[in-house]
C-alpha positions as YAML, in Angstrom:
chain: A
units: angstrom
residues:
- id: 1
  name: UNK
  ca: [-89.05, 99.86, 29.52]
- id: 2
  name: UNK
  ca: [-85.67, 98.59, 28.57]
- id: 3
  name: UNK
  ca: [-83.29, 101.11, 26.81]
- id: 4
  name: UNK
  ca: [-82.83, 101.04, 23.25]
- id: 5
  name: UNK
  ca: [-78.92, 101.93, 23.80]
- id: 6
  name: UNK
  ca: [-78.36, 99.38, 25.58]
- id: 7
  name: UNK
  ca: [-79.76, 96.95, 23.40]
- id: 8
  name: UNK
  ca: [-77.57, 98.15, 20.57]
- id: 9
  name: UNK
  ca: [-74.34, 98.26, 22.38]
- id: 10
  name: UNK
  ca: [-74.98, 94.30, 23.38]
- id: 11
  name: UNK
  ca: [-75.36, 93.44, 19.32]
- id: 12
  name: UNK
  ca: [-72.47, 95.40, 18.47]
- id: 13
  name: UNK
  ca: [-70.43, 93.78, 21.02]
- id: 14
  name: UNK
  ca: [-71.63, 90.04, 20.14]
- id: 15
  name: UNK
  ca: [-70.90, 90.76, 16.49]
- id: 16
  name: UNK
  ca: [-67.58, 91.90, 17.53]
- id: 17
  name: UNK
  ca: [-66.69, 88.57, 19.65]
- id: 18
  name: UNK
  ca: [-68.21, 86.80, 16.65]
- id: 19
  name: UNK
  ca: [-65.39, 88.12, 13.70]
- id: 20
  name: UNK
  ca: [-62.81, 87.69, 16.71]
- id: 21
  name: UNK
  ca: [-63.33, 84.18, 16.64]
- id: 22
  name: UNK
  ca: [-63.66, 83.96, 12.81]
- id: 23
  name: UNK
  ca: [-60.56, 85.30, 12.83]
- id: 24
  name: UNK
  ca: [-58.47, 83.20, 14.88]
- id: 25
  name: UNK
  ca: [-60.43, 80.23, 13.36]
- id: 26
  name: UNK
  ca: [-58.62, 81.36, 9.90]
- id: 27
  name: UNK
  ca: [-54.88, 82.08, 11.50]
- id: 28
  name: UNK
  ca: [-55.40, 78.35, 13.13]
- id: 29
  name: UNK
  ca: [-55.82, 77.23, 9.91]
- id: 30
  name: UNK
  ca: [-54.06, 79.27, 7.24]
- id: 31
  name: UNK
  ca: [-51.16, 80.65, 9.61]
- id: 32
  name: UNK
  ca: [-51.36, 84.32, 10.11]
- id: 33
  name: UNK
  ca: [-53.07, 86.73, 7.61]
- id: 34
  name: UNK
  ca: [-50.72, 87.28, 4.84]
- id: 35
  name: UNK
  ca: [-51.65, 88.32, 1.38]
- id: 36
  name: UNK
  ca: [-51.66, 85.46, -1.64]
- id: 37
  name: UNK
  ca: [-48.61, 87.38, -2.86]
- id: 38
  name: UNK
  ca: [-46.51, 86.08, 0.21]
- id: 39
  name: UNK
  ca: [-48.02, 82.69, 0.74]
- id: 40
  name: UNK
  ca: [-47.51, 81.13, -2.93]
- id: 41
  name: UNK
  ca: [-44.07, 81.85, -2.85]
- id: 42
  name: UNK
  ca: [-43.46, 79.69, -0.05]
- id: 43
  name: UNK
  ca: [-45.58, 76.87, -1.36]
- id: 44
  name: UNK
  ca: [-43.29, 76.40, -4.42]
- id: 45
  name: UNK
  ca: [-39.96, 76.62, -2.39]
- id: 46
  name: UNK
  ca: [-41.41, 73.33, -0.57]
- id: 47
  name: UNK
  ca: [-42.44, 71.51, -3.63]
- id: 48
  name: UNK
  ca: [-39.40, 72.55, -4.91]
- id: 49
  name: UNK
  ca: [-37.21, 71.54, -2.21]
- id: 50
  name: UNK
  ca: [-39.46, 68.12, -1.54]
- id: 51
  name: UNK
  ca: [-38.46, 67.36, -5.42]
- id: 52
  name: UNK
  ca: [-34.74, 67.68, -4.88]
- id: 53
  name: UNK
  ca: [-34.93, 65.62, -1.94]
- id: 54
  name: UNK
  ca: [-36.72, 62.40, -3.44]
- id: 55
  name: UNK
  ca: [-34.56, 63.04, -6.77]
- id: 56
  name: UNK
  ca: [-30.98, 62.94, -4.55]
- id: 57
  name: UNK
  ca: [-32.88, 59.85, -2.95]
- id: 58
  name: UNK
  ca: [-33.35, 58.16, -6.17]
- id: 59
  name: UNK
  ca: [-29.89, 59.11, -7.55]
- id: 60
  name: UNK
  ca: [-28.35, 57.48, -4.69]
- id: 61
  name: UNK
  ca: [-30.33, 54.27, -4.85]
- id: 62
  name: UNK
  ca: [-29.36, 54.06, -8.52]
- id: 63
  name: UNK
  ca: [-25.57, 54.06, -7.53]
- id: 64
  name: UNK
  ca: [-25.36, 51.25, -5.48]
- id: 65
  name: UNK
  ca: [-26.95, 48.82, -7.69]
- id: 66
  name: UNK
  ca: [-24.71, 49.43, -10.61]
- id: 67
  name: UNK
  ca: [-23.11, 46.78, -11.59]
- id: 68
  name: UNK
  ca: [-19.15, 45.98, -10.69]
- id: 69
  name: UNK
  ca: [-16.74, 47.10, -13.04]
- id: 70
  name: UNK
  ca: [-14.73, 43.81, -12.08]
- id: 71
  name: UNK
  ca: [-15.54, 40.50, -11.46]
- id: 72
  name: UNK
  ca: [-13.50, 37.39, -10.97]
- id: 73
  name: UNK
  ca: [-13.74, 34.23, -13.22]
- id: 74
  name: UNK
  ca: [-14.54, 30.72, -12.19]
- id: 75
  name: UNK
  ca: [-11.63, 28.41, -12.92]
- id: 76
  name: UNK
  ca: [-12.05, 24.81, -13.68]
- id: 77
  name: UNK
  ca: [-9.41, 22.37, -14.97]
- id: 78
  name: UNK
  ca: [-10.26, 18.75, -16.27]
- id: 79
  name: UNK
  ca: [-8.96, 16.14, -18.64]
- id: 80
  name: UNK
  ca: [-11.73, 14.98, -21.05]
- id: 81
  name: UNK
  ca: [-12.07, 11.66, -22.55]
- id: 82
  name: UNK
  ca: [-10.05, 12.07, -25.64]
- id: 83
  name: UNK
  ca: [-6.82, 12.63, -23.65]
- id: 84
  name: UNK
  ca: [-7.14, 16.49, -24.26]
- id: 85
  name: UNK
  ca: [-7.06, 19.02, -21.18]
- id: 86
  name: UNK
  ca: [-9.21, 22.03, -20.75]
- id: 87
  name: UNK
  ca: [-8.79, 24.91, -18.31]
- id: 88
  name: UNK
  ca: [-11.59, 27.39, -18.28]
- id: 89
  name: UNK
  ca: [-11.87, 30.45, -16.52]
- id: 90
  name: UNK
  ca: [-15.94, 31.33, -16.49]
- id: 91
  name: UNK
  ca: [-17.63, 34.84, -16.36]
- id: 92
  name: UNK
  ca: [-14.97, 36.90, -15.50]
- id: 93
  name: UNK
  ca: [-15.09, 40.72, -16.38]
- id: 94
  name: UNK
  ca: [-12.60, 41.74, -18.04]
- id: 95
  name: UNK
  ca: [-11.84, 38.31, -20.26]
- id: 96
  name: UNK
  ca: [-8.79, 36.12, -18.35]
- id: 97
  name: UNK
  ca: [-5.61, 34.80, -19.65]
- id: 98
  name: UNK
  ca: [-4.52, 31.41, -19.59]
- id: 99
  name: UNK
  ca: [-1.33, 29.78, -19.75]
- id: 100
  name: UNK
  ca: [0.15, 26.22, -19.64]
- id: 101
  name: UNK
  ca: [3.33, 24.57, -17.70]
- id: 102
  name: UNK
  ca: [4.36, 22.61, -19.73]
- id: 103
  name: UNK
  ca: [3.62, 24.11, -22.89]
- id: 104
  name: UNK
  ca: [1.56, 22.36, -25.28]
- id: 105
  name: UNK
  ca: [-0.46, 21.95, -28.79]
- id: 106
  name: UNK
  ca: [-3.11, 24.24, -27.65]
- id: 107
  name: UNK
  ca: [-6.35, 26.14, -28.89]
- id: 108
  name: UNK
  ca: [-7.56, 29.04, -27.15]
- id: 109
  name: UNK
  ca: [-10.78, 30.84, -27.34]
- id: 110
  name: UNK
  ca: [-13.22, 33.66, -25.33]
- id: 111
  name: UNK
  ca: [-17.11, 33.97, -25.60]
- id: 112
  name: UNK
  ca: [-19.53, 36.29, -23.97]
- id: 113
  name: UNK
  ca: [-21.42, 34.67, -20.93]
- id: 114
  name: UNK
  ca: [-25.04, 36.03, -20.05]
- id: 115
  name: UNK
  ca: [-24.70, 38.55, -21.78]
- id: 116
  name: UNK
  ca: [-24.12, 41.18, -19.15]
- id: 117
  name: UNK
  ca: [-20.50, 41.92, -20.07]
- id: 118
  name: UNK
  ca: [-18.77, 38.88, -18.38]
- id: 119
  name: UNK
  ca: [-16.46, 36.70, -20.73]
- id: 120
  name: UNK
  ca: [-15.80, 32.87, -20.54]
- id: 121
  name: UNK
  ca: [-12.13, 31.74, -21.63]
- id: 122
  name: UNK
  ca: [-11.38, 28.28, -22.59]
- id: 123
  name: UNK
  ca: [-8.07, 26.52, -23.43]
- id: 124
  name: UNK
  ca: [-7.55, 23.06, -25.10]
- id: 125
  name: UNK
  ca: [-4.16, 21.25, -24.67]
- id: 126
  name: UNK
  ca: [-2.65, 17.99, -26.03]
- id: 127
  name: UNK
  ca: [0.70, 16.66, -25.72]
- id: 128
  name: UNK
  ca: [0.85, 14.21, -28.65]
- id: 129
  name: UNK
  ca: [4.09, 12.08, -28.09]
- id: 130
  name: UNK
  ca: [5.36, 13.22, -24.89]
- id: 131
  name: UNK
  ca: [5.21, 11.79, -21.88]
- id: 132
  name: UNK
  ca: [3.63, 14.43, -19.84]
- id: 133
  name: UNK
  ca: [2.76, 13.38, -16.18]
- id: 134
  name: UNK
  ca: [1.07, 16.41, -14.92]
- id: 135
  name: UNK
  ca: [-0.23, 20.15, -16.10]
- id: 136
  name: UNK
  ca: [-0.39, 23.33, -14.30]
- id: 137
  name: UNK
  ca: [-3.00, 25.88, -15.84]
- id: 138
  name: UNK
  ca: [-2.43, 29.35, -14.82]
- id: 139
  name: UNK
  ca: [-5.83, 32.07, -15.15]
- id: 140
  name: UNK
  ca: [-4.18, 35.71, -15.18]
- id: 141
  name: UNK
  ca: [-7.06, 38.27, -14.09]
- id: 142
  name: UNK
  ca: [-7.31, 41.53, -12.62]
- id: 143
  name: UNK
  ca: [-8.69, 40.39, -9.77]
- id: 144
  name: UNK
  ca: [-6.10, 38.04, -9.08]
- id: 145
  name: UNK
  ca: [-4.19, 34.72, -10.24]
- id: 146
  name: UNK
  ca: [-4.95, 31.36, -9.77]
- id: 147
  name: UNK
  ca: [-2.85, 28.01, -10.77]
- id: 148
  name: UNK
  ca: [-4.49, 24.68, -10.88]
- id: 149
  name: UNK
  ca: [-2.54, 21.54, -11.04]
- id: 150
  name: UNK
  ca: [-3.54, 18.11, -12.31]
- id: 151
  name: UNK
  ca: [-2.18, 14.90, -12.82]
- id: 152
  name: UNK
  ca: [-2.63, 13.42, -16.01]
- id: 153
  name: UNK
  ca: [-4.74, 10.16, -16.89]
- id: 154
  name: UNK
  ca: [-2.91, 8.09, -19.54]
- id: 155
  name: UNK
  ca: [-6.22, 7.01, -21.12]
- id: 156
  name: UNK
  ca: [-4.89, 4.03, -23.32]
- id: 157
  name: UNK
  ca: [-1.78, 2.46, -22.05]
- id: 158
  name: UNK
  ca: [0.21, -0.81, -23.05]
- id: 159
  name: UNK
  ca: [1.28, -2.56, -20.01]
- id: 160
  name: UNK
  ca: [3.63, -5.95, -20.92]
- id: 161
  name: UNK
  ca: [3.21, -8.41, -17.64]
- id: 162
  name: UNK
  ca: [5.29, -11.28, -17.55]
- id: 163
  name: UNK
  ca: [3.96, -14.45, -17.44]
- id: 164
  name: UNK
  ca: [2.92, -16.66, -14.35]
- id: 165
  name: UNK
  ca: [3.33, -13.13, -12.02]
- id: 166
  name: UNK
  ca: [1.02, -10.81, -10.86]
- id: 167
  name: UNK
  ca: [-0.50, -7.77, -12.22]
- id: 168
  name: UNK
  ca: [-3.03, -4.79, -10.63]
- id: 169
  name: UNK
  ca: [-4.59, -2.60, -12.73]
- id: 170
  name: UNK
  ca: [-5.64, 0.88, -11.41]
- id: 171
  name: UNK
  ca: [-8.21, 3.47, -12.05]
- id: 172
  name: UNK
  ca: [-7.81, 6.98, -13.35]
- id: 173
  name: UNK
  ca: [-6.50, 9.33, -10.03]
- id: 174
  name: UNK
  ca: [-10.14, 10.74, -9.21]
- id: 175
  name: UNK
  ca: [-11.12, 12.26, -5.98]
- id: 176
  name: UNK
  ca: [-12.76, 8.76, -4.45]
- id: 177
  name: UNK
  ca: [-15.15, 10.65, -2.28]
- id: 178
  name: UNK
  ca: [-16.43, 12.04, -5.23]
- id: 179
  name: UNK
  ca: [-17.04, 8.89, -7.28]
- id: 180
  name: UNK
  ca: [-20.31, 7.14, -7.55]
- id: 181
  name: UNK
  ca: [-20.19, 4.15, -9.70]
- id: 182
  name: UNK
  ca: [-16.92, 2.35, -10.72]
- id: 183
  name: UNK
  ca: [-16.74, -0.31, -13.69]
- id: 184
  name: UNK
  ca: [-14.26, -2.69, -15.24]
- id: 185
  name: UNK
  ca: [-15.01, -3.98, -18.66]
- id: 186
  name: UNK
  ca: [-12.66, -6.85, -19.51]
- id: 187
  name: UNK
  ca: [-12.42, -8.08, -23.37]
- id: 188
  name: UNK
  ca: [-10.21, -11.03, -23.84]
- id: 189
  name: UNK
  ca: [-9.50, -12.81, -27.13]
- id: 190
  name: UNK
  ca: [-11.97, -15.09, -28.24]
- id: 191
  name: UNK
  ca: [-14.63, -14.36, -25.30]
- id: 192
  name: UNK
  ca: [-17.54, -12.13, -24.70]
- id: 193
  name: UNK
  ca: [-16.94, -9.25, -22.45]
- id: 194
  name: UNK
  ca: [-16.55, -9.43, -19.15]
- id: 195
  name: UNK
  ca: [-18.40, -6.25, -16.93]
- id: 196
  name: UNK
  ca: [-17.35, -5.25, -13.35]
- id: 197
  name: UNK
  ca: [-19.18, -2.83, -11.26]
- id: 198
  name: UNK
  ca: [-19.01, -1.26, -7.88]
- id: 199
  name: UNK
  ca: [-21.34, 1.40, -6.56]
- id: 200
  name: UNK
  ca: [-20.31, 3.83, -3.76]
- id: 201
  name: UNK
  ca: [-23.43, 4.94, -1.68]
- id: 202
  name: UNK
  ca: [-24.48, 1.57, -1.40]
- id: 203
  name: UNK
  ca: [-21.36, -0.23, -1.44]
- id: 204
  name: UNK
  ca: [-22.39, -3.12, -3.77]
- id: 205
  name: UNK
  ca: [-20.79, -5.32, -6.58]
- id: 206
  name: UNK
  ca: [-22.18, -6.99, -9.53]
- id: 207
  name: UNK
  ca: [-20.63, -8.37, -12.38]
- id: 208
  name: UNK
  ca: [-21.66, -9.79, -16.05]
- id: 209
  name: UNK
  ca: [-20.13, -12.72, -17.77]
- id: 210
  name: UNK
  ca: [-17.03, -12.84, -15.59]
- id: 211
  name: UNK
  ca: [-15.83, -16.88, -15.62]
- id: 212
  name: UNK
  ca: [-12.03, -16.27, -15.39]
- id: 213
  name: UNK
  ca: [-11.61, -16.76, -11.42]
- id: 214
  name: UNK
  ca: [-8.02, -15.50, -11.41]
- id: 215
  name: UNK
  ca: [-9.17, -12.00, -12.37]
- id: 216
  name: UNK
  ca: [-10.91, -10.23, -9.19]
- id: 217
  name: UNK
  ca: [-10.90, -7.14, -7.55]
- id: 218
  name: UNK
  ca: [-7.88, -5.97, -5.72]
- id: 219
  name: UNK
  ca: [-8.09, -4.07, -2.17]
- id: 220
  name: UNK
  ca: [-10.67, -2.59, -0.42]
- id: 221
  name: UNK
  ca: [-13.47, -1.11, -2.99]
- id: 222
  name: UNK
  ca: [-14.09, 2.13, -0.70]
- id: 223
  name: UNK
  ca: [-10.48, 3.01, -1.02]
- id: 224
  name: UNK
  ca: [-9.58, 1.78, -4.66]
- id: 225
  name: UNK
  ca: [-11.39, -0.57, -7.04]
- id: 226
  name: UNK
  ca: [-7.93, -2.17, -8.70]
- id: 227
  name: UNK
  ca: [-8.29, -5.24, -10.54]
- id: 228
  name: UNK
  ca: [-5.73, -7.97, -9.53]
- id: 229
  name: UNK
  ca: [-4.63, -10.62, -11.88]
- id: 230
  name: UNK
  ca: [-3.04, -13.27, -10.69]
- id: 231
  name: UNK
  ca: [-1.16, -15.98, -11.75]
- id: 232
  name: UNK
  ca: [-1.27, -14.61, -15.15]
- id: 233
  name: UNK
  ca: [-1.63, -16.62, -17.77]
- id: 234
  name: UNK
  ca: [-1.15, -16.37, -22.10]
- id: 235
  name: UNK
  ca: [-5.23, -16.04, -22.14]
- id: 236
  name: UNK
  ca: [-5.16, -12.78, -20.64]
- id: 237
  name: UNK
  ca: [-3.80, -11.06, -23.47]
- id: 238
  name: UNK
  ca: [-6.44, -8.39, -24.12]
- id: 239
  name: UNK
  ca: [-7.83, -4.59, -23.33]
- id: 240
  name: UNK
  ca: [-8.63, -3.68, -19.80]
- id: 241
  name: UNK
  ca: [-11.34, -0.32, -19.36]
- id: 242
  name: UNK
  ca: [-11.76, 1.23, -15.97]
- id: 243
  name: UNK
  ca: [-14.45, 4.22, -15.95]
- id: 244
  name: UNK
  ca: [-15.09, 6.58, -12.75]
- id: 245
  name: UNK
  ca: [-18.71, 8.18, -12.74]
- id: 246
  name: UNK
  ca: [-18.75, 11.55, -10.49]
- id: 247
  name: UNK
  ca: [-20.58, 14.28, -10.67]
- id: 248
  name: UNK
  ca: [-17.86, 16.69, -12.29]
- id: 249
  name: UNK
  ca: [-17.81, 14.09, -15.67]
- id: 250
  name: UNK
  ca: [-16.68, 10.64, -16.50]
- id: 251
  name: UNK
  ca: [-13.33, 9.37, -16.43]
- id: 252
  name: UNK
  ca: [-11.69, 6.53, -17.89]
- id: 253
  name: UNK
  ca: [-8.37, 4.55, -18.12]
- id: 254
  name: UNK
  ca: [-7.73, 1.57, -20.15]
- id: 255
  name: UNK
  ca: [-4.75, -0.92, -20.63]
- id: 256
  name: UNK
  ca: [-3.51, -3.31, -23.52]
- id: 257
  name: UNK
  ca: [-2.04, -5.71, -21.73]
- id: 258
  name: UNK
  ca: [0.39, -8.18, -23.40]
- id: 259
  name: UNK
  ca: [1.87, -11.30, -21.73]
- id: 260
  name: UNK
  ca: [5.27, -11.96, -22.08]
- id: 261
  name: UNK
  ca: [6.83, -15.82, -22.46]
- id: 262
  name: UNK
  ca: [10.44, -16.32, -22.71]
- id: 263
  name: UNK
  ca: [11.65, -18.55, -25.23]
- id: 264
  name: UNK
  ca: [13.41, -22.09, -24.05]
- id: 265
  name: UNK
  ca: [16.86, -21.35, -25.72]
- id: 266
  name: UNK
  ca: [18.53, -24.80, -27.53]
- id: 267
  name: UNK
  ca: [22.10, -24.75, -29.81]
- id: 268
  name: UNK
  ca: [23.24, -28.14, -31.16]
- id: 269
  name: UNK
  ca: [25.37, -29.11, -34.21]
- id: 270
  name: UNK
  ca: [23.73, -31.18, -36.79]
- id: 271
  name: UNK
  ca: [24.34, -34.24, -38.60]
- id: 272
  name: UNK
  ca: [25.86, -32.55, -41.67]
- id: 273
  name: UNK
  ca: [27.88, -30.09, -39.55]
- id: 274
  name: UNK
  ca: [25.48, -26.93, -39.65]
- id: 275
  name: UNK
  ca: [24.77, -25.56, -35.91]
- id: 276
  name: UNK
  ca: [21.18, -24.89, -34.87]
- id: 277
  name: UNK
  ca: [20.27, -22.52, -32.62]
- id: 278
  name: UNK
  ca: [15.97, -22.43, -31.63]
- id: 279
  name: UNK
  ca: [14.20, -20.10, -29.43]
- id: 280
  name: UNK
  ca: [10.75, -21.93, -28.86]
- id: 281
  name: UNK
  ca: [7.56, -20.72, -27.94]
- id: 282
  name: UNK
  ca: [8.46, -17.33, -27.04]
- id: 283
  name: UNK
  ca: [6.11, -14.59, -26.77]
- id: 284
  name: UNK
  ca: [6.96, -11.87, -29.00]
- id: 285
  name: UNK
  ca: [9.09, -13.66, -31.08]
- id: 286
  name: UNK
  ca: [12.83, -13.48, -30.39]
- id: 287
  name: UNK
  ca: [15.80, -11.92, -32.01]
- id: 288
  name: UNK
  ca: [18.86, -14.30, -32.77]
- id: 289
  name: UNK
  ca: [22.25, -13.39, -33.95]
- id: 290
  name: UNK
  ca: [25.73, -15.19, -33.95]
- id: 291
  name: UNK
  ca: [29.29, -14.60, -32.83]
- id: 292
  name: UNK
  ca: [31.34, -15.37, -35.21]
- id: 293
  name: UNK
  ca: [29.08, -14.61, -38.33]
- id: 294
  name: UNK
  ca: [28.29, -17.47, -40.67]
- id: 295
  name: UNK
  ca: [26.58, -18.61, -43.45]
- id: 296
  name: UNK
  ca: [22.79, -18.13, -41.95]
- id: 297
  name: UNK
  ca: [19.31, -19.01, -42.55]
- id: 298
  name: UNK
  ca: [16.38, -17.65, -39.90]
- id: 299
  name: UNK
  ca: [12.72, -18.16, -39.86]
- id: 300
  name: UNK
  ca: [10.43, -18.53, -37.29]
- id: 301
  name: UNK
  ca: [6.71, -19.80, -36.77]
- id: 302
  name: UNK
  ca: [4.13, -19.88, -34.77]
- id: 303
  name: UNK
  ca: [3.97, -22.50, -32.00]
- id: 304
  name: UNK
  ca: [0.90, -24.30, -30.60]
- id: 305
  name: UNK
  ca: [-1.66, -21.42, -31.93]
- id: 306
  name: UNK
  ca: [-1.60, -19.85, -28.53]
- id: 307
  name: UNK
  ca: [0.26, -16.70, -29.69]
- id: 308
  name: UNK
  ca: [3.85, -18.10, -29.00]
- id: 309
  name: UNK
  ca: [6.32, -17.95, -31.75]
- id: 310
  name: UNK
  ca: [9.48, -20.17, -32.27]
- id: 311
  name: UNK
  ca: [12.58, -18.72, -33.93]
- id: 312
  name: UNK
  ca: [15.44, -20.49, -35.32]
- id: 313
  name: UNK
  ca: [18.48, -20.09, -37.41]
- id: 314
  name: UNK
  ca: [21.11, -22.17, -38.78]
- id: 315
  name: UNK
  ca: [24.61, -21.56, -39.65]
- id: 316
  name: UNK
  ca: [27.21, -22.92, -41.40]
- id: 317
  name: UNK
  ca: [31.19, -21.76, -41.51]
- id: 318
  name: UNK
  ca: [32.43, -23.48, -44.92]
- id: 319
  name: UNK
  ca: [36.02, -23.31, -45.48]
- id: 320
  name: UNK
  ca: [37.18, -21.73, -42.17]
- id: 321
  name: UNK
  ca: [38.16, -23.29, -38.90]
- id: 322
  name: UNK
  ca: [36.14, -21.98, -36.42]
- id: 323
  name: UNK
  ca: [36.31, -23.86, -33.13]
- id: 324
  name: UNK
  ca: [33.36, -22.54, -31.34]
- id: 325
  name: UNK
  ca: [30.23, -20.27, -31.75]
- id: 326
  name: UNK
  ca: [27.97, -18.93, -29.46]
- id: 327
  name: UNK
  ca: [24.03, -17.87, -29.54]
- id: 328
  name: UNK
  ca: [22.87, -15.02, -28.17]
- id: 329
  name: UNK
  ca: [18.80, -14.90, -28.28]
- id: 330
  name: UNK
  ca: [17.35, -11.47, -27.46]
- id: 331
  name: UNK
  ca: [14.05, -10.84, -26.04]
- id: 332
  name: UNK
  ca: [11.69, -8.55, -24.27]
- id: 333
  name: UNK
  ca: [11.85, -10.73, -21.10]
- id: 334
  name: UNK
  ca: [15.64, -11.09, -20.87]
- id: 335
  name: UNK
  ca: [18.82, -12.10, -23.04]
- id: 336
  name: UNK
  ca: [20.36, -15.31, -23.21]
- id: 337
  name: UNK
  ca: [23.64, -16.92, -24.97]
- id: 338
  name: UNK
  ca: [24.77, -20.30, -25.37]
- id: 339
  name: UNK
  ca: [28.31, -21.66, -26.31]
- id: 340
  name: UNK
  ca: [29.10, -24.31, -28.37]
- id: 341
  name: UNK
  ca: [32.29, -26.30, -29.64]
- id: 342
  name: UNK
  ca: [32.66, -27.49, -32.70]
- id: 343
  name: UNK
  ca: [33.36, -30.65, -33.58]
- id: 344
  name: UNK
  ca: [35.94, -30.18, -36.25]
- id: 345
  name: UNK
  ca: [36.22, -34.31, -37.39]
- id: 346
  name: UNK
  ca: [32.58, -33.59, -39.06]
- id: 347
  name: UNK
  ca: [32.91, -30.38, -40.23]
- id: 348
  name: UNK
  ca: [35.83, -31.81, -42.46]
- id: 349
  name: UNK
  ca: [34.04, -34.93, -43.57]
- id: 350
  name: UNK
  ca: [31.10, -33.25, -44.03]
- id: 351
  name: UNK
  ca: [29.25, -35.54, -41.31]
- id: 352
  name: UNK
  ca: [29.56, -35.82, -37.92]
- id: 353
  name: UNK
  ca: [31.89, -38.53, -36.03]
- id: 354
  name: UNK
  ca: [28.74, -40.45, -34.80]
- id: 355
  name: UNK
  ca: [28.77, -41.62, -38.62]
- id: 356
  name: UNK
  ca: [31.85, -42.96, -38.44]
- id: 357
  name: UNK
  ca: [30.88, -45.15, -35.63]
- id: 358
  name: UNK
  ca: [27.67, -46.33, -37.36]
- id: 359
  name: UNK
  ca: [29.51, -47.30, -40.63]
- id: 360
  name: UNK
  ca: [32.17, -49.09, -38.77]
- id: 361
  name: UNK
  ca: [29.39, -50.94, -36.45]
- id: 362
  name: UNK
  ca: [27.13, -51.76, -40.21]
- id: 363
  name: UNK
  ca: [30.33, -53.06, -41.91]
- id: 364
  name: UNK
  ca: [32.00, -54.50, -39.65]
- id: 365
  name: UNK
  ca: [29.69, -57.81, -40.39]
- id: 366
  name: UNK
  ca: [30.17, -58.20, -43.94]
- id: 367
  name: UNK
  ca: [34.03, -57.65, -43.56]
- id: 368
  name: UNK
  ca: [34.22, -60.72, -41.21]
- id: 369
  name: UNK
  ca: [31.90, -62.59, -43.64]
- id: 370
  name: UNK
  ca: [34.46, -61.73, -46.48]
- id: 371
  name: UNK
  ca: [37.04, -63.09, -44.24]
- id: 372
  name: UNK
  ca: [35.89, -66.28, -43.20]
- id: 373
  name: UNK
  ca: [34.64, -67.32, -46.76]
- id: 374
  name: UNK
  ca: [38.33, -66.44, -47.70]
- id: 375
  name: UNK
  ca: [39.47, -68.83, -44.73]
- id: 376
  name: UNK
  ca: [37.18, -71.39, -45.58]
- id: 377
  name: UNK
  ca: [38.42, -71.45, -49.31]
- id: 378
  name: UNK
  ca: [41.97, -71.60, -48.45]
- id: 379
  name: UNK
  ca: [41.75, -74.35, -45.81]
- id: 380
  name: UNK
  ca: [39.59, -76.29, -48.13]
- id: 381
  name: UNK
  ca: [42.70, -76.38, -50.61]
- id: 382
  name: UNK
  ca: [45.38, -77.02, -47.79]
- id: 383
  name: UNK
  ca: [43.28, -79.80, -46.98]
- id: 384
  name: UNK
  ca: [42.61, -78.72, -42.97]
- id: 385
  name: UNK
  ca: [39.50, -80.28, -42.48]
- id: 386
  name: UNK
  ca: [39.69, -79.17, -38.80]
- id: 387
  name: UNK
  ca: [40.13, -75.82, -39.40]
- id: 388
  name: UNK
  ca: [37.48, -75.61, -42.33]
- id: 389
  name: UNK
  ca: [34.70, -76.74, -39.39]
- id: 390
  name: UNK
  ca: [35.37, -73.93, -37.38]
- id: 391
  name: UNK
  ca: [35.33, -71.53, -39.71]
- id: 392
  name: UNK
  ca: [31.92, -72.94, -40.95]
- id: 393
  name: UNK
  ca: [30.85, -72.87, -37.46]
- id: 394
  name: UNK
  ca: [32.11, -69.09, -37.39]
- id: 395
  name: UNK
  ca: [30.05, -68.58, -40.87]
- id: 396
  name: UNK
  ca: [26.83, -69.50, -39.27]
- id: 397
  name: UNK
  ca: [27.04, -67.21, -36.30]
- id: 398
  name: UNK
  ca: [26.91, -64.09, -38.67]
- id: 399
  name: UNK
  ca: [23.25, -64.30, -39.07]
- id: 400
  name: UNK
  ca: [22.50, -64.50, -35.65]
- id: 401
  name: UNK
  ca: [24.99, -61.98, -35.05]
- id: 402
  name: UNK
  ca: [23.18, -59.54, -37.79]
- id: 403
  name: UNK
  ca: [19.61, -60.51, -36.31]
- id: 404
  name: UNK
  ca: [20.62, -59.27, -32.53]
- id: 405
  name: UNK
  ca: [22.35, -56.04, -33.63]
- id: 406
  name: UNK
  ca: [18.77, -54.83, -35.08]
- id: 407
  name: UNK
  ca: [20.05, -53.78, -38.35]
- id: 408
  name: UNK
  ca: [18.62, -56.39, -40.59]
- id: 409
  name: UNK
  ca: [20.06, -53.97, -43.68]
- id: 410
  name: UNK
  ca: [23.20, -56.58, -43.24]
- id: 411
  name: UNK
  ca: [21.61, -59.28, -44.90]
- id: 412
  name: UNK
  ca: [21.49, -57.92, -48.12]
- id: 413
  name: UNK
  ca: [25.42, -56.70, -48.38]
...
């Protein structure tokens, strides 16, 4: 029979073992045995430490994405089609300042850009009635200064060209590598407009309504699409316009071509003693001056309907002893002076010396007729028949002489 006390001891030992195992398991999951009051403060402290760490990290991230206080602007400088020049400082923070060299008639404004605190400043300038070949724009900013330089494109140019020479017309100075298309438009008097175009990417040319073979492309088109005219004629008067199309805009330059024709100058003394100076078929009209000054009348008239003009000036030096005169013709193609020694006999008598010769030539046959008649009557009274026959023969030859002279008016004297 088993012992009762042994069984009881074994049950007590088993219970103690289970209690110890349960205690170890609780210690592994919750730590050492402590009261609830000692565990909770530790948990709250850990949560506070974690929240502080997250807040600090978030603050650091917000600091890295904060916008910069200073933003440098993008600067451009271009010439518009109406001849004004525009300088821009785009999207800068703070706003930039713009200055020009040389100074001109300028308007400057600024506007917010994009709602992010940046500002665009633009300044437009024009140099009216001044020959300014180039300008520079300086943009001042806290991030640094920048200057741009631009050679001005003379939008419309008056170009005088001497007739029978060769002329070359150039497009505006734009960087050729950026040009897409270059075109020329020619508008001549009494003709329909002519168009020429060159496309850079395909190296192709086209034209429309261009019939004048003296107007051609000059040099290599892939380097400079200039236009050549030669020889220049009066019919080439007109307007020529080049336009370049580029990614940053369209640029053009126009020429008002004026063909110059030097006049032909003459200086003669007329039959009544006046002196006439002429500048024939000049373009534009010439101007005439005299040395010494006299009583003068000057007029001008169109010549041939081709735009040329004839100018003439007639002068007279009444009751003055003027041995010689000079006439000076002033013209854009060059000045010319002619000298003339006056015919004093013509000036005194009121008609030139050639008139005296004409009068003697006309009146001499009449005088001869009268002389023969008087001689005939004389010899008839004296009875010299032989002398009368000679005079009669001479008298019959006078009409033949007058007929051969070509002046039939003598027959009526």
